[in-house]
C-alpha positions as CSV (number, residue, x, y, z in Angstrom):
1,X,4.4,-6.4,-12.6
2,X,2.4,-7.4,-9.5
3,X,-0.6,-5.4,-8.4
4,X,1.1,-4.5,-5.1
5,X,4.0,-2.9,-7.0
6,X,1.5,-1.0,-9.2
7,X,-0.3,0.2,-6.0
8,X,3.1,1.4,-4.5
9,X,4.0,3.2,-7.7
10,X,0.6,4.9,-7.8
11,X,0.8,6.0,-4.2
12,X,4.4,7.3,-4.7
13,X,3.2,9.4,-7.7
14,X,-0.1,10.6,-6.4
15,X,0.6,11.1,-2.7
16,X,4.3,11.9,-2.6
17,X,4.9,13.6,-6.0
18,X,7.5,11.2,-7.2
19,X,7.8,11.4,-11.0
20,X,6.6,8.1,-12.6
21,X,9.7,7.8,-14.7
22,X,11.9,7.6,-11.6
23,X,10.0,4.7,-10.1
24,X,11.4,1.3,-11.0
25,X,11.4,-2.1,-9.2
26,X,15.1,-1.5,-8.4
27,X,14.5,1.9,-6.8
28,X,14.8,2.3,-3.0
29,X,12.8,4.8,-0.9
30,X,16.0,6.6,-0.2
31,X,16.8,7.0,-3.9
32,X,13.3,8.4,-4.4
33,X,13.9,10.9,-1.5
34,X,11.1,9.4,0.6
35,X,12.0,10.3,4.2
36,X,11.1,8.4,7.3
37,X,7.9,10.4,7.9
38,X,6.7,9.8,4.3
39,X,7.6,6.0,4.7
40,X,5.4,5.8,7.8
41,X,2.6,7.5,5.8
42,X,3.2,5.1,2.9
43,X,3.0,2.1,5.2
44,X,-0.3,3.3,6.6
45,X,-1.7,3.8,3.1
46,X,-0.5,0.3,2.1
47,X,-1.9,-1.3,5.2
48,X,-5.3,0.4,4.5
49,X,-5.4,-0.6,0.9
50,X,-4.2,-4.1,1.3
51,X,-5.8,-4.7,4.7
52,X,-2.7,-6.2,6.3
53,X,-0.6,-5.2,9.2
54,X,3.1,-4.8,8.6
55,X,5.0,-6.4,11.4
56,X,8.2,-4.6,10.3
57,X,9.1,-2.0,7.7
58,X,11.1,-3.6,4.9
59,X,14.1,-1.2,5.2
60,X,16.9,-0.9,2.6
61,X,15.0,-3.0,0.1
62,X,14.0,-2.1,-3.4
63,X,10.4,-1.4,-4.3
64,X,10.3,-4.8,-6.1
65,X,11.5,-6.6,-2.9
66,X,9.0,-4.6,-0.7
67,X,6.2,-5.4,-3.1
68,X,7.1,-9.2,-3.0
69,X,7.1,-9.0,0.8
70,X,3.7,-7.4,0.8
71,X,2.4,-9.9,-1.7
72,X,3.4,-12.7,0.7
73,X,1.7,-10.9,3.6
74,X,-1.5,-10.5,1.6
75,X,-1.4,-14.2,0.6
76,X,-0.9,-15.3,4.2
77,X,-3.7,-13.1,5.5
78,X,-6.2,-13.9,2.8
79,X,-6.9,-10.2,2.4
80,X,-5.9,-7.8,-0.3
81,X,-7.2,-5.2,-2.7
82,X,-10.1,-7.4,-3.8
83,X,-11.2,-7.9,-0.1
84,X,-10.8,-4.2,0.6
85,X,-12.9,-3.3,-2.5
86,X,-15.6,-5.8,-1.4
87,X,-15.7,-4.3,2.1
88,X,-16.2,-0.8,0.6
89,X,-18.9,-2.1,-1.7
90,X,-21.1,-3.3,1.1
91,X,-24.0,-0.9,1.6
92,X,-24.1,0.9,4.9
93,X,-27.3,1.0,6.8
94,X,-28.3,4.4,8.1
95,X,-30.1,4.6,11.4
96,X,-33.3,6.6,11.4
97,X,-34.8,8.5,14.3
98,X,-35.6,6.5,17.4
99,X,-39.2,5.6,17.9
């Protein structure tokens, strides 16, 4: 399956405690007992990882449909997990004492 779906499944398991065997492309957030507050947190995590801004929450969709929607946003923005990883890989200059 697509990398975005894999990311979503990972976040659901690691951050929200959803058992991996319950996560399928046909699952909905409601079926996985992800409430509105957790969905907001999930959206924030996805935006951070994918470096996109969600204009709207894909409500009532399956995880597969939401992943496809996010894939399109990533493609349109030219960002994505690779860009995010590259940004994090850049060395950060530390400022020394003023002279």
